[in-house]
N, C-alpha and C positions, 0 to 999 in steps of 0.2 A: 584500538587497534588498527593498522592500516590497512587490513586484508578485509576489514568490516562497514559496511552501511548502515545505519539505523536512520528511519525515518519517522515519523511523528507527522501526524495531519487530525487537525482537527474535524471530525464530523457528527454532529452532536444529535441529527435525528438519525441515525442509523443504528438500529436494534442490535443486529449479529452480524458477526464477521461474513456469513453465509450471502448478506445483502451486497459485499465487498468484490468486484471482479477485477482481476489481473489480468492484462493480455501483454505480453510479448512482443514488443516491437524490434527493429534492428539493434540499435542500443541504447533503448529504453525501456521503461515498463508503462503502461497506461492503467490508471486505476481511475474506478468508478465507483462510488457509493450510493446505493439507493436507501433514502428515508421516506415516509409516509408522504410528506410534502414537499420535499429539494432531494437533488441528485447533485451528485461532488464529483469531480473529474479533475484530472490531475496527471501530467505527464512527468515524469521522473527521468533523468538523465541516469540509467544505471548499464553499465557496461555488459556486455553480454557474458562475460566471463563469472558475473557474479550472480550466485543462485540464491532463491527465498531459502531463508533456514528458517521463520517464524511470522506469521501473521496473525498481530491480537489486535482486537478490539475491545477495551475498555473505558468504559464511561465515557462515552462519545469521542473517546482518542484511539486513531488507528494508527499501530505500532509496527513499521516491517524492517524486518533484518533481514541484510545480506551479507554473504562471504562469498570469499573465491574459493 
């Protein structure tokens, strides 16, 4: 779908989606994941009009789904 953005990120040391922080910036999302010995950081270019529909961490892979 053109109105949907799905992002997948590998975070093998992060055990729970509660260990993942999302911070909205002007036209992007800052993603921080915290594992026992590693940390993960990524800036995603996601337009402000898109809202987060789903945040799921499964077997070390974070899936974020955004929609207008």
